[in-house]
Each structure stands twice: as structure tokens, then as C-alpha cells.
Steps between C-alpha positions, in 0.01 A plus 500: 500500500405870502587773253808461280694794360602509134738737322492511119784614274338613174138550396478418132280241329604215733485716811144604420416137424635400842293761686189432291533124560493573874201731473310261272561194719536674833266276696667181377854631549436640848323180601809300412737751656296543814501877461539789253796624301601859559682651203700751699712661231556483124826623345443665162682752281196734482310499833239750383401309187139376478476122479195275439538324834324562831783614726516823702735760356704522820620142452721602208855626540794570274758444774619151594590626848132577569403134483569411865607144413530404867118494510456295181412131517552460123662728241354452151735605216323572169735756345673298230860535387813419698564835668387651727288189569802288604622763746154548650438126542844451651432773756159352581650154557781642713237669717323169555212536252349216300492588128281408203615600150356474150825622343622246242806694386622554856436142610672364188808721528550537876243275662760257635658783702165599649408138576826446687453826693143407594623163629774670703255748654232241569232670288294378206529599134237383252471582129228283342371789286839554334432206266171423331288778647203334670605141416645327811810371323759542775276373780413194293866423430626560855202359692272297273793317341715489812525120489614504137821581322412733214662369182372734233287807457369680196292812510339793328601764752431821308147602407601773255692269268235229528232749397708615201572144380135401553378785281759425234392135498123550509465811284808467274610855581858623517709532814482881477120501473458252788737705717297813425182324613673380817601858578150634438354244743760569768669158465823659375693799631590799283851350499435124476868397493498312832211284377569441131876446546440238771649687799179479704470123450871454579457678835214268587687189387797600719267519801339166416841337462579591859171365630462194277861387468665670800745661257589869484491622139570856396272630223802575281602130519172392339503457123244750375334574166197720440212483251568802275635283218204259495322531166162394370684254275642323807156488663336361186766236437483402867123450483537297180742271683283475814659766724430841654768755583523615863762689701603225742698514822672162524682342791646155563728389780774260399747323728779757467328805352166673439370577152307828480377700203233744388429472130222482242440136418271276303283294734271218388136610471415196715705624797297671778726806491412558132139569605602796722398811308452876527664657808480183711801329656570138588772285654537131412700316766630144518571351843679168544216352710192694391564513129367792297275785612411837349403823678306754291350844548544874471868577533466874546254776585434699813236284663650152431848614605365698796316186609826303499666771709213487751533122524869537588416757768240265646739204494749700706243628749313171546758227455839670521612294202874489436668715240457353154824394337708466815698201628609324181634751249820409317694606195515270197604565140217649292482377141269526201260216424696199374360248251187615320325488165521827307298678234708664227364723222718623214471653154680324217526518123223295342733264314505121458702314762516780760289314756711187461827688545377670817370170639841346428678773701266438792575130474875556495467688829304210652166686490194301397187671369148441625302722259569699184274754327598634159289748308562669170399868490482517124832684494869425529477491880335229712457453875622183667387396849659220702423347839791296631513215744681564830827685447733718705471866403873537440489208256203656319680834480805335340281340236311822428824696469611258229158507332481881498840518329360321192414726209150357464403598858387862525421527872440296816188680624388320816636249751254401775499226762224241471309363802278195461 
């Protein structure tokens, strides 16, 4: 095959992981490629900066026009963010370059445009590393499950929030303390908003919707709730009732619409996803022929993600595999998850008959209850915890609005979906 020329946009954690994966496994990679990779140029904001990666200093440039894209077999985009990454990738595709990207925000927000352009120009665009780091989620869905129709998927797609919830569950520490530990270990950014508010997981779910369901979903169309309001009380009541709390990305394709959401939820301790702890990720997929499978591993980090990027580069150079996500995209209405059990925690006055009156209001709204926990605190206030049977969220909200208006109800504190 001979030498292949690579241009890299960005040299952060993932970029260094990509280069170090090549250097670590050079003999294996070159044996499969039939020749070496030549990293011709790397676009960075600070070309003179020292980096812990074995590349000559003259390979770095701060000017996109220095990249000589006409010579590049594959352009690898590892910059992050929408701009200028979108503009650079678009120019690379228009000049006939194959592209590999690990950019989840870009692929979620404008990936459909780039996929269509790549198809028009007859080049390849792959983005395995944009979801799940080193876990081959997209390749499994598009290739391994090609003979199946994906019905449902449920995943832990953000390692930061999973680490925080794991520490809260295992060590009974507060959200603030667990977040501080995540920051100190490098699992959380100085500004963790994208992770803890669910934006990161929503980007990834939007990408998976395109590849699993063939449906274009904008991140802003996905119902999203973060983990900042999860308390130790919710975790402890959940465990008492047989559940753990996880930030779940949920997707299900119906006949006329797709249901997508990112939200903290109670999941049965017996479910495989409940066993996914620390910074690990997982995706649980149901295919109409295969049934259920789960993919598990490190969802972030320089080396795992860099490895996924290298695999995409090799797929292009060896097999010329088609652009992921092309051919069958369509627009369908995006809705929140429909029928579901829910966990509800509230504070009420500790008076006789309160539980019965609240249960009666639920019943009048057609909501049946699966579990009830009532504890006296030795004061005038008592917590009440309910788990309902399947109910539509709008129906539950109507009932809770009526319940919260009663003078004996002080506050509705938590409403969480339940997954069994």
C-alpha cells in the first residue's frame, strides 16, 4: 500500500492519544496498512508549545493554509467545538480528503450536513470516537447489527456524571464533594456544565439516533435533565427500594416518532447497566432479531479515544468503508419517553390521613402505586416516597400539581423515571 499521509487538526489529549497509539502499536498498524503513516502536519493554536508526544517541531503549524490538504489521504479532526472545526472539515471534504472526527458536539449539531457533503464528494467521513470513547458503539450498531432493526437503546454515555453518582452511592458523600473529587482526578472540567447538565450525553444520543434509528435529532429536541438536584436522600431511598440512580440516555423508535431523553433515573440493581460504575460507559441495545446486548468500557481518555480514531483511519485506508450515517436519514418527531413508572419524593405534614388523601388524588388521576415509603422524622414534617406503575408524565404532573396545592404538602422534592 505504501506510505499514507495524515493531517491532524488539534493536538490535545485525544490527539496525543492518537499519535501515541500509533507509536505504541506501530508494527501491528503498519502490518495491517501495508506501510507507515506519515503525520505531515498538525494544526494547533500554539505551534511552539512543548507537548509530551514524539513529533518533530516542524510538523506543527498555526495556519490552516499550511496544511497542503491535496497531499493528505486522511484529515483527522480533534479540535472540539463547532467552529472552526466545521469550516475546516468542510474545506477538507471539498478538496477530496477523507475525514475522521472525534467531535461529538459538531457531529450532533451539524453532522448531517457533513455526511451529505461527503456523499456528494465521494469521500469518507467516520466519527466512531465521538461517542463512547474507545467503545465501538457506532461500528457495532451500523455493522455488527446491520441485519437488525434497533428498537431501543439505553446508555451511560458520560463518565463524569457516572463517577459522581458512583461516589455518592458508595461513599454517601454529597454531590458537591463528589464533583470536587472528580475535578481533582481529571474526570471533570473546571466548568463541568456540559457534563452535569446532560449536554454531553445529549450530543452523543443525537448521534446514536442517526445511526441506530436513521433519524436526525437535534440536541435541543432531546428532553434533558442533569444530576445537580440528585440528593443523598434519593440515592438512599432508591437503594432501599432496589434501585440505583444513573444518568441515562434513552432512545426508542416508535412507528410515527422517536422518544429520546437524557435524565437521571432509578434503574433496578439487577439490570446490567446498574453495575456500570466509576467513569465507565455502557450502551444497552435491543435489536428485533438479536435481542439485547450491552457494550461496556472506558468512554473517555486520550488513549482509548485515540485508539478509536486510529481504527477509523485504518478502516478508511484498508477497506474504504462507507460514511457512517449516510443513505437512510430522515426527520421524525422527537418526543420525551412515553409511559413509565416514576419515583416521587415529597415532604408533608406528619398528620393522620395525609398518606390516604394523597393516594386518593393519585387514584382519581388514574395513577396506581407500586411502592410507598413513609417515615416519621420525630417532628411535624415527614418524607413520603412513591413509585408508580406506568403513567404518562403529563398525567403525573397534573396529579402532582393538585397534590402540591394541598396545605399538608410542603414540597415535591424529586421526580425521577424508573427503569426495571
